[in-house]
C-alpha positions in Angstrom: 95.2 -11.0 101.0 97.3 -12.7 103.7 100.2 -10.3 102.8 98.0 -7.4 103.8 97.2 -8.7 107.3 99.0 -7.4 110.4 100.9 -10.0 112.5 98.2 -9.9 115.1 95.5 -10.7 112.4 97.6 -13.5 111.0 97.8 -15.0 114.5 94.0 -14.8 114.8 93.6 -16.5 111.4 96.0 -19.2 112.3 94.1 -19.9 115.6 90.8 -20.1 113.6 92.3 -22.5 111.1 93.8 -24.7 113.9 90.4 -24.8 115.6 88.6 -25.8 112.4 91.1 -28.6 111.6 91.5 -29.9 115.2 88.3 -30.9 116.8 88.1 -29.8 120.4 85.9 -32.7 121.6 87.7 -35.8 120.6 86.6 -38.0 123.5 84.8 -41.2 122.5 81.0 -41.3 123.0 80.1 -43.5 125.9 77.1 -45.7 126.4 76.0 -43.3 129.1 76.3 -40.4 126.6 74.1 -42.3 124.2 71.5 -43.1 126.9 71.3 -39.5 128.0 70.9 -38.4 124.4 68.1 -40.9 123.8 66.3 -39.8 127.0 66.6 -36.2 125.9 65.1 -37.0 122.5 62.3 -38.9 124.1 61.6 -36.0 126.5 61.4 -33.6 123.6 59.2 -36.0 121.6 56.7 -36.2 124.5 56.4 -32.4 124.4 55.9 -32.1 120.7 59.5 -31.1 120.1 59.3 -28.1 122.3 61.8 -27.5 125.0 61.7 -25.1 128.0 61.5 -21.4 127.0 64.6 -19.5 127.9 62.6 -17.0 129.8 61.4 -19.7 132.1 64.9 -21.0 132.7 66.2 -17.5 133.4 63.3 -16.8 135.8 64.3 -19.8 137.9 67.5 -17.9 138.6 65.7 -14.6 139.1 66.9 -13.3 135.7 65.3 -11.8 132.6 66.5 -11.7 128.9 67.0 -7.9 129.4 69.8 -8.7 131.9 71.8 -9.9 128.9 71.4 -7.2 126.3 73.6 -8.8 123.6 72.0 -12.2 124.0 68.4 -10.9 124.0 69.2 -9.2 120.7 70.4 -12.4 119.1 67.3 -14.4 120.3 64.9 -12.2 118.4 
């Protein structure tokens, strides 16, 4: 199968494999990271596991899901 790929496609496959084998985020987790994560988990637990609806977040910026046609398709 690889023999049938064009050079450009091989480069894309190589990039994909490199990304899969080399984690992008290799920074250590800090105590501050852990604290923020735990606070976020507590915030969600207080709200029954429900976050803020995307429509509400977008509205705070004067936007609607329809302003992002590809994204609104994926959200459904």
